[in-house]
C-alpha positions as CSV (number, residue, x, y, z in Angstrom):
1,M,127.3,107.6,111.1
2,S,126.7,107.7,114.8
3,G,124.3,107.0,117.1
4,Q,122.5,103.7,118.4
5,G,119.2,102.1,118.8
6,N,116.6,99.2,119.0
7,S,115.0,97.8,116.4
8,A,112.8,94.5,116.7
9,G,115.1,92.6,118.1
10,A,118.3,93.6,116.8
11,H,120.4,96.3,118.9
12,L,122.1,98.8,117.0
13,L,125.8,100.5,117.5
14,V,127.3,102.8,114.9
15,T,130.4,103.8,114.7
16,D,132.1,105.5,111.5
17,T,131.3,103.8,108.3
18,S,130.7,100.4,110.7
19,L,127.4,98.9,112.0
20,H,126.8,96.6,114.7
21,F,123.5,95.0,114.8
22,D,123.0,92.1,117.9
23,C,120.1,90.4,116.5
24,A,118.1,88.7,119.6
25,D,117.3,85.1,116.7
26,E,117.4,83.8,113.7
27,A,113.8,86.4,112.8
28,A,115.6,89.5,113.8
29,T,118.4,88.3,111.1
30,G,116.5,87.6,108.7
31,R,114.7,91.1,108.9
32,L,118.4,92.4,108.6
33,A,118.7,91.1,105.9
34,Q,115.3,91.8,104.3
35,D,116.2,95.7,104.9
36,L,119.7,95.2,103.1
37,A,118.1,93.7,100.4
38,A,115.6,96.8,100.1
39,V,118.6,98.9,98.7
40,L,120.4,96.2,96.9
41,K,121.3,97.8,93.6
42,P,123.4,96.4,90.6
43,G,127.2,96.8,91.6
44,D,126.7,96.2,94.9
45,C,129.4,93.2,96.3
46,L,128.4,92.1,99.7
47,L,131.1,90.2,101.4
48,L,129.9,86.9,104.3
49,V,132.5,86.6,106.8
50,G,132.4,84.1,109.6
51,D,133.5,80.7,111.0
52,L,131.7,77.5,109.5
53,G,128.4,77.1,110.9
54,A,128.4,81.4,111.5
55,G,125.2,81.3,109.6
56,K,126.3,83.0,106.1
57,S,124.7,80.7,103.8
58,T,121.4,81.4,106.5
59,F,121.7,85.1,106.3
60,A,122.3,84.9,102.0
61,R,119.4,82.7,101.8
62,A,117.3,85.4,103.7
63,L,118.2,88.1,101.5
64,I,117.9,86.2,98.3
65,R,114.5,85.3,99.1
66,S,113.9,88.7,100.0
67,V,114.8,90.4,96.7
68,A,112.5,87.4,95.1
69,G,109.9,88.6,97.0
70,D,109.2,84.9,97.5
71,D,109.9,83.4,101.0
72,D,109.6,80.0,98.9
73,L,112.2,80.4,96.8
74,E,114.9,77.4,96.5
75,V,118.3,79.1,97.7
76,P,121.0,75.8,97.6
77,S,124.4,76.0,98.9
78,P,127.3,76.9,95.9
79,T,129.6,75.2,97.9
80,F,130.4,72.6,95.2
81,T,129.0,74.7,91.9
82,L,131.0,78.1,93.3
83,V,128.2,80.2,92.0
84,Q,124.7,80.2,91.8
85,T,122.8,82.9,90.2
86,Y,119.4,84.0,90.4
87,D,117.8,86.1,87.2
88,L,115.2,88.6,89.5
89,A,113.0,90.7,88.3
90,R,114.0,93.7,90.5
91,L,117.6,92.6,90.6
92,P,119.5,90.0,89.2
93,I,121.8,88.0,92.5
94,A,125.4,86.1,92.4
95,H,125.5,84.1,95.2
96,F,129.0,82.9,95.5
97,D,130.8,80.0,97.9
98,L,134.7,80.2,97.8
99,Y,135.3,77.7,100.2
100,R,136.5,74.9,97.7
101,L,138.4,77.8,95.9
102,E,142.0,76.8,95.3
103,E,143.9,79.3,94.1
104,A,142.6,83.3,94.4
105,E,143.3,84.2,90.8
106,E,140.3,81.5,90.0
107,I,138.1,84.1,91.0
108,E,138.7,85.6,87.6
109,E,137.1,82.5,85.9
110,L,133.4,83.5,87.7
111,A,132.5,86.4,86.2
112,L,132.3,88.0,89.2
113,D,132.7,91.6,87.1
114,E,129.9,90.6,84.6
115,A,127.6,89.6,87.7
116,L,128.1,93.5,89.3
117,E,127.2,94.7,85.7
118,G,124.2,94.2,86.1
119,G,123.2,92.8,89.3
120,A,124.9,92.7,93.2
121,A,127.1,89.4,94.6
122,L,127.0,88.1,98.0
123,I,130.1,86.0,98.1
124,E,131.0,83.7,101.1
125,W,134.6,83.1,102.2
126,P,135.9,85.9,100.8
127,E,139.3,85.8,102.2
128,R,140.0,82.8,99.7
129,A,140.1,85.0,96.6
130,S,142.5,88.2,98.7
131,G,143.2,91.1,96.3
132,H,140.6,90.1,93.7
133,L,137.4,91.5,95.2
134,P,136.3,94.7,94.5
135,A,137.6,97.1,97.0
136,R,134.4,98.8,98.0
137,A,132.8,96.4,98.8
138,T,130.8,95.5,102.0
139,V,131.8,93.1,104.5
140,I,129.6,91.6,106.3
141,R,130.7,89.5,109.5
142,I,128.8,87.1,111.4
143,E,129.0,85.9,114.9
144,P,127.3,83.4,117.3
145,L,126.1,85.4,120.1
146,D,125.7,83.3,124.0
147,H,122.3,82.1,122.7
148,P,121.9,79.4,120.4
149,T,120.3,81.5,117.6
150,G,121.6,84.6,118.3
151,R,123.9,86.5,116.2
152,R,126.4,89.6,115.6
153,I,126.4,91.0,112.5
154,S,128.7,93.7,111.6
155,L,128.9,95.6,108.6
156,H,131.7,97.4,107.3
157,M,131.0,100.0,104.6
158,P,133.8,101.4,102.6
159,D,131.4,102.7,99.8
160,D,129.6,105.7,101.4
161,D,126.6,105.9,99.2
162,F,125.6,102.0,100.3
163,A,126.3,103.0,103.8
164,G,123.7,105.6,103.2
165,R,121.5,103.7,101.3
166,V,122.0,100.9,104.6
167,A,120.7,104.2,106.7
168,R,117.7,104.9,104.7
169,S,116.7,101.5,105.3
170,R,116.9,101.3,108.7
171,E,115.2,104.7,109.2
172,I,112.2,102.7,107.5
173,R,112.5,100.2,109.9
174,E,112.1,102.0,112.7
175,F,109.5,104.2,111.5
176,L,107.4,100.4,110.6
177,D,108.5,99.6,114.5
178,Q,107.0,103.2,115.4
179,A,103.7,102.7,113.2
180,G,102.9,99.0,114.7
181,W,104.4,97.1,112.4
182,P,107.3,96.5,114.4
183,A,108.6,93.0,112.8
184,A,106.9,93.5,109.7
185,R,108.6,91.7,106.5
186,R,109.4,93.9,103.8
187,V,109.6,93.2,99.9
188,P,110.7,95.8,97.2
189,L,108.2,96.5,95.0
190,Q,109.5,97.1,91.2
191,G,110.7,100.6,90.8
192,D,109.3,103.3,87.9
193,A,111.1,106.1,86.5
194,S,110.8,108.0,89.3
195,S,113.2,108.6,92.2
196,R,110.7,107.0,95.0
197,A,110.6,103.3,95.8
198,Y,107.8,101.3,97.4
199,E,107.6,98.1,99.4
200,T,104.4,95.5,100.2
201,V,104.9,95.3,104.2
202,H,103.2,92.4,105.9
203,R,101.8,91.6,109.5
204,N,100.0,89.4,110.5
205,G,98.2,88.5,107.1
206,E,97.8,91.9,106.8
207,T,99.6,94.2,103.7
208,A,100.4,97.6,103.6
209,V,102.6,99.8,101.2
210,L,105.6,101.9,102.3
211,M,106.4,104.6,100.0
212,N,109.6,105.8,100.1
213,A,110.5,109.7,98.7
214,P,112.9,111.5,100.8
215,A,112.8,115.2,100.1
216,R,114.3,116.3,96.4
217,P,116.9,118.8,96.5
218,D,116.2,121.0,93.8
219,G,118.8,120.5,90.8
220,P,120.3,123.4,89.2
221,P,118.6,126.5,87.0
222,V,117.2,125.6,83.6
223,R,115.1,128.5,83.2
224,D,114.1,131.5,84.6
225,G,116.2,131.1,87.7
226,L,114.4,127.8,88.6
227,P,115.2,123.6,88.3
228,Y,112.6,121.8,86.5
229,S,110.9,120.4,89.1
230,R,109.7,123.8,90.2
231,L,109.2,125.3,86.4
232,V,106.6,122.3,85.8
233,H,105.2,121.9,89.4
234,L,106.5,118.6,90.3
235,A,106.4,117.4,93.7
236,E,109.2,118.0,95.7
237,D,108.5,115.8,98.8
238,V,105.1,114.0,100.1
239,R,103.0,116.3,101.0
240,P,101.6,116.7,97.8
241,F,100.4,112.9,97.9
242,V,98.5,113.3,101.3
243,A,97.0,116.2,100.8
244,V,95.8,115.0,97.0
245,G,95.0,111.7,98.3
246,K,92.9,113.5,101.1
247,G,91.0,115.1,98.4
248,L,90.8,112.5,96.3
249,R,88.9,110.3,98.8
250,R,86.8,113.2,100.6
251,A,85.4,113.9,97.1
252,G,84.8,109.9,97.2
253,F,87.3,108.1,95.2
254,A,89.5,105.2,96.1
255,A,93.4,107.1,96.8
256,P,95.1,104.8,99.4
257,E,94.2,105.5,103.2
258,I,97.5,106.6,105.0
259,Y,98.3,104.9,107.8
260,A,101.1,106.5,109.0
261,A,102.9,109.2,107.8
262,D,106.6,111.2,108.5
263,L,106.1,113.8,106.7
264,D,110.0,115.3,107.2
265,A,111.6,111.8,106.6
266,G,109.2,111.6,103.4
267,L,107.7,108.0,104.7
268,L,104.6,107.3,104.0
269,L,102.2,103.6,105.0
270,L,99.9,103.3,102.6
271,E,96.7,101.3,102.9
272,D,97.2,98.2,100.6
273,L,94.9,98.9,97.0
274,G,95.8,95.7,95.8
275,R,98.1,94.2,92.1
276,E,95.1,94.1,89.3
277,G,95.3,96.2,87.1
278,V,93.4,97.2,83.9
279,V,95.4,95.4,80.8
280,R,96.2,91.9,79.8
281,E,99.0,90.6,78.4
282,G,99.7,94.4,77.7
283,A,95.9,95.2,75.8
284,P,93.6,97.3,78.0
285,I,90.7,94.8,79.4
286,A,87.7,97.4,77.8
287,E,85.6,96.9,80.5
288,R,87.9,98.4,83.0
289,Y,89.0,101.3,80.9
290,A,85.5,101.9,80.2
291,A,85.4,101.9,84.3
292,A,88.5,104.5,84.3
293,V,86.6,106.8,82.0
294,D,83.6,106.7,83.6
295,L,85.0,107.5,86.8
296,L,86.8,110.4,85.1
297,A,83.8,111.5,83.4
298,D,82.2,112.0,87.0
299,F,85.2,113.2,88.7
300,H,84.9,116.5,86.0
301,A,81.3,117.0,86.7
302,I,82.5,117.9,90.8
303,A,84.0,121.2,91.6
304,M,87.0,120.9,92.9
305,P,88.9,123.2,95.7
306,E,92.7,124.6,94.6
307,E,93.3,123.8,98.6
308,T,93.1,120.8,100.6
309,P,94.1,120.6,103.9
310,L,97.3,118.4,105.2
311,P,97.5,116.9,108.7
312,D,99.3,119.9,110.2
313,G,96.0,122.1,109.8
314,T,97.9,124.0,106.9
315,L,96.0,124.1,103.5
316,Y,98.0,122.5,100.4
317,R,97.2,124.6,96.9
318,L,97.3,123.2,94.0
319,P,100.0,124.9,91.4
320,R,98.5,125.4,87.9
321,Y,100.0,124.0,85.3
322,D,100.2,127.2,83.1
323,Q,101.5,127.5,79.7
324,R,104.8,128.0,80.5
325,A,104.8,124.3,82.3
326,L,103.2,123.5,79.3
327,L,105.9,124.8,77.0
328,F,109.0,123.5,78.8
329,E,107.6,119.8,78.3
330,A,106.7,119.9,75.0
331,E,110.6,121.2,74.5
332,L,111.5,117.9,75.7
333,F,110.8,116.8,72.1
334,F,113.0,119.2,70.7
335,D,115.8,118.7,73.5
336,W,116.5,115.0,73.1
337,Y,114.2,114.0,70.6
338,L,115.1,115.5,67.4
339,P,119.0,114.7,67.9
340,Y,118.1,110.8,68.4
341,A,116.3,111.5,65.7
342,G,119.5,112.7,63.5
343,A,118.2,116.0,63.9
344,A,120.4,119.6,63.6
345,P,118.2,121.7,66.3
346,D,119.1,125.5,66.3
347,E,117.7,128.2,67.9
348,G,115.6,129.6,65.0
349,L,114.0,126.3,64.8
350,R,113.6,126.2,68.8
351,A,111.6,129.8,68.4
352,E,109.7,128.4,65.5
353,F,108.4,125.6,67.4
354,I,107.7,127.2,70.4
355,A,105.5,129.7,68.1
356,L,103.9,126.8,67.1
357,W,103.2,125.8,70.5
358,R,102.1,129.2,72.3
359,N,99.5,129.4,69.5
360,A,98.2,126.0,69.9
361,L,98.1,126.6,74.0
362,A,96.2,130.0,73.6
363,M,93.2,128.5,72.1
364,M,92.8,126.5,75.2
365,S,91.8,130.2,77.3
366,D,88.1,129.0,77.9
367,S,89.0,125.6,78.7
368,D,87.5,124.3,82.1
369,T,89.5,123.5,84.3
370,T,89.6,120.8,87.0
371,W,92.0,118.8,89.3
372,V,94.5,117.4,86.7
373,L,95.9,114.4,88.2
374,R,98.6,114.0,85.1
375,D,99.5,110.7,85.4
376,Y,95.9,108.9,85.2
377,H,97.2,105.7,83.1
378,S,97.2,102.2,83.0
379,P,100.0,101.6,85.5
380,N,98.4,103.8,88.0
381,L,95.0,102.5,88.0
382,I,94.0,99.1,90.6
383,W,91.2,97.1,89.4
384,R,89.4,96.2,92.5
385,E,86.6,93.6,91.6
386,E,84.8,93.5,94.3
387,R,84.2,96.7,94.4
388,T,81.5,98.6,92.8
389,G,80.7,101.8,91.0
390,N,83.9,104.3,91.1
391,G,85.2,102.3,94.3
392,R,86.4,99.6,91.6
393,L,89.2,101.5,90.4
394,G,92.0,102.7,92.8
395,L,94.6,105.7,92.5
396,I,97.9,106.2,93.3
397,D,100.5,107.9,91.9
398,F,98.9,111.4,92.0
399,Q,101.5,113.8,93.4
400,D,102.1,115.7,90.7
401,A,98.3,116.7,90.4
402,V,97.5,120.1,89.2
403,I,95.2,122.6,88.2
404,G,94.4,122.3,84.6
405,P,92.2,121.5,81.6
406,A,90.2,118.4,82.3
407,A,91.3,116.9,78.7
408,Y,94.2,116.2,80.0
409,D,93.8,113.0,81.8
410,L,91.3,111.7,79.2
411,G,94.5,111.9,76.8
412,S,96.9,110.5,79.6
413,L,93.9,107.2,79.9
414,L,93.2,106.5,75.9
415,F,97.1,107.3,74.6
416,D,99.0,104.9,77.1
417,A,102.8,105.3,76.6
418,R,103.1,101.9,77.8
419,V,100.0,100.0,76.4
420,T,98.5,100.2,72.7
421,V,95.0,101.1,73.2
422,P,93.7,100.6,69.8
423,A,91.7,103.8,67.8
424,P,88.2,102.2,67.3
425,L,88.6,101.9,71.0
426,E,89.8,105.4,71.7
427,R,87.2,106.6,70.0
428,E,84.5,104.7,72.1
429,L,85.8,105.4,75.1
430,F,85.9,109.5,73.9
431,A,82.7,109.1,73.0
432,R,81.4,107.5,76.0
433,Y,83.7,109.9,78.1
434,V,81.2,113.0,76.0
435,A,77.9,110.9,77.1
436,G,78.8,110.7,81.0
437,R,79.7,114.5,81.1
438,R,76.4,115.4,79.6
439,L,74.9,113.1,82.0
440,H,75.9,115.6,84.6
441,D,75.3,118.9,82.4
442,A,73.3,118.8,79.0
443,D,75.1,121.8,77.7
444,F,79.0,120.2,77.7
445,D,80.6,121.7,74.8
446,A,82.1,118.5,73.3
447,D,83.8,120.2,70.4
448,R,85.6,122.2,72.8
449,F,86.7,119.2,75.0
450,A,87.9,117.6,71.7
451,R,90.1,120.6,71.0
452,D,91.7,120.3,74.6
453,Y,92.1,117.2,74.4
454,A,93.8,116.5,70.7
455,I,96.4,119.5,72.1
456,L,97.2,118.4,75.6
457,S,97.3,114.9,74.4
458,A,100.2,116.5,71.3
459,Q,102.2,118.4,74.2
460,R,102.0,115.2,76.3
461,L,103.1,113.1,74.0
462,S,106.0,115.2,73.2
463,K,107.0,115.3,76.3
464,I,107.4,111.6,76.7
465,F,109.1,111.5,73.4
466,G,111.8,113.4,75.0
467,I,111.4,111.3,78.8
468,F,111.8,108.4,77.0
469,V,115.1,109.2,74.9
470,R,116.6,111.0,77.8
471,L,116.3,107.5,79.7
472,A,117.5,105.5,77.2
473,R,120.4,107.8,76.3
474,R,121.2,109.3,79.4
475,D,119.8,107.2,82.0
476,G,121.0,103.5,80.0
477,K,117.3,102.0,80.2
478,P,117.4,101.6,76.8
479,G,113.8,99.7,76.8
480,Y,112.0,102.8,76.5
481,L,112.9,103.3,73.0
482,A,110.5,100.3,72.5
483,H,107.9,102.0,72.5
484,L,108.1,104.8,70.2
485,P,106.5,103.9,67.4
486,R,103.4,103.8,69.5
487,L,103.8,107.2,70.6
488,E,104.2,108.0,66.8
489,A,101.1,106.8,66.2
490,Y,99.0,108.5,68.8
491,M,100.5,111.2,67.9
492,A,99.8,110.9,64.5
493,K,95.4,111.0,65.6
494,A,95.9,113.8,68.3
495,L,97.6,116.0,65.1
496,S,94.7,115.0,63.3
497,H,92.2,117.5,64.5
498,P,91.9,120.6,62.2
499,L,93.0,122.9,64.0
500,L,96.6,121.4,64.5
501,E,97.4,121.2,60.9
502,E,100.6,123.3,61.3
503,L,101.6,121.6,64.2
504,R,101.0,118.3,62.2
505,A,103.3,119.6,59.3
506,W,106.3,121.3,61.6
507,Y,106.3,117.4,63.6
508,R,105.9,116.0,59.7
509,A,109.4,117.8,58.6
510,R,111.0,116.7,61.7
511,G,110.8,112.8,60.6
512,L,107.3,111.8,62.4
513,N,105.7,109.2,60.6
514,I,102.6,111.3,60.2
515,P,100.4,111.5,57.1
516,S,98.9,115.2,56.1
517,I,95.1,115.3,56.0
518,G,93.7,115.9,52.3
C-alpha cells in the first residue's frame, strides 16, 4: 500500500501495511473510528496502544457506538471489570482493558478466543498480555499532536485481508468527500446473503444510503465454460442497478435516486427510502401486500424496453431469463438439498430431474414477458405511508433484473421465503392481481398466467431450497434451515397445478412433504 491524501480532517500517509492519520480534532478521530467500524468482521482483533490519556478509550467508545449505530450507547471503561461485552446485532464486540492484569497468562481466563469466534475485540494495554494475543492482530497506536484534541493514529496491519478492507473503507470516505458529504457519519446496515454492503450516512439532519458493491471477479467455470453468475445472469457490477433504477423511475415507480456514483469503483450514494417494511412481527401486513400486488399489476401493463441508458450515454440491455438459467437455478435443489435430505443423487437421477423441468418450462413458450425484478419480496419493499398510489412502495435490490415471464415476481412476493403468507391471503392476492391486470387488458389470460405462476414459483423455490442449504452447510449460516418447512408448504401449493403432477410426484418421492392429489 502506498500514497497519501486528505479526508475529513485526517491527513493520511501510507507505507507498506501501515497507515498514519493526523486527526485534527476529536470529530476527525471519531470519523476514523467509524471507517474502521464499517469493515470489522468476526475474528478481527484491534490492539489499542498509547500512554495514559492518549485517547484509547475515546477511540474504542466511538468505534463501538458506530458498530451499534447508537451515538448514545453507554460504553463504560472496562478498567475494573477487565472486559465489557456488547451483543450487537451487526457484530458482537468485546472491549478489554488489561491495565490491571497482573500476569500475561491471565488473558486466557477472559475468553478472548471465544469472543473472536463470533465477534471482534478491542484491547487496551495489550502489552500486559504480550505473547498471548493473536499474531495477526492490528495495532492502533494513538499519540497526541501539538494541539489539545488532535491525535496521530497509526495502524499496523499484518493481516492483508484487514488492510484491504481498511483501504476500501478509506476509498468510501474519499467518495463521500467528493460527493459533498465530507463529515458524514457512517452507520453500517445489517447485511444480507450477498456480497454487497450498505451504510446509512448522515449529514446535517439528512440521510442517504451508501452502496458498496465492487465488481465481482468471475468464479470458476461451472457449465458451458461460464461461471455461475453469467449462467444465471447475476449483476457483476453496479451498472445494472443504475440502469434498471433509472428505467423504473422513468416508468413512475419509486426506485432510489442516485446522488453520486463511481461506477468503476462500485460505489453509489442513494436516496434513503426509509426503513418501514411490509411485514410486522414476521407476518405480512395485508394492506401493504395488496399495494405491492397492485404495483405489479400496473407495472406489468407497461411495455418496458429491453435497453435502458447509463449516465455515460451507453445502453444496458437486460438479459433474457432463458431456459438455461432457469434450469441451472433449479438444479441447486438437486445439488444441495437432496444430499442434505439424505438422498444419493446420481447422473441418471439428474437427467430425470432436468427432463421434467425442461418439459415444464417448455409449457411457457407463449408467456408474456416483461422486466422481472427477481427479488420482489418483503426485504426489498419499503413502505412510505405519506405517499400515494404506487409511490407508497420503495423498490430496492433490483440489479439482477431480467426479461422474463411476468408471473415470476408475483410468486416471489406471495411465496416469500422468509415470511409465511397464509394460503387464504395468497389466494386473495392472486385474484387481486388478475383483477388489476384485467383493468388494463380485458383479454388478460388468467389461466395461462396461473400456469406460469405455478411453474416459476416451483422453480424459484427449488433454487431457494438449494441456496439455503448451501448457506448453512458451506457458509456456516445454519439459521437459514429454519425456513425449509415454509418452503416445503409453498412447494406443495405451487406443484398442485394439474400440469405439474409429474414434478409433484418426483419431489414427493425425494422426501418433501407434498401429498398426492386425488
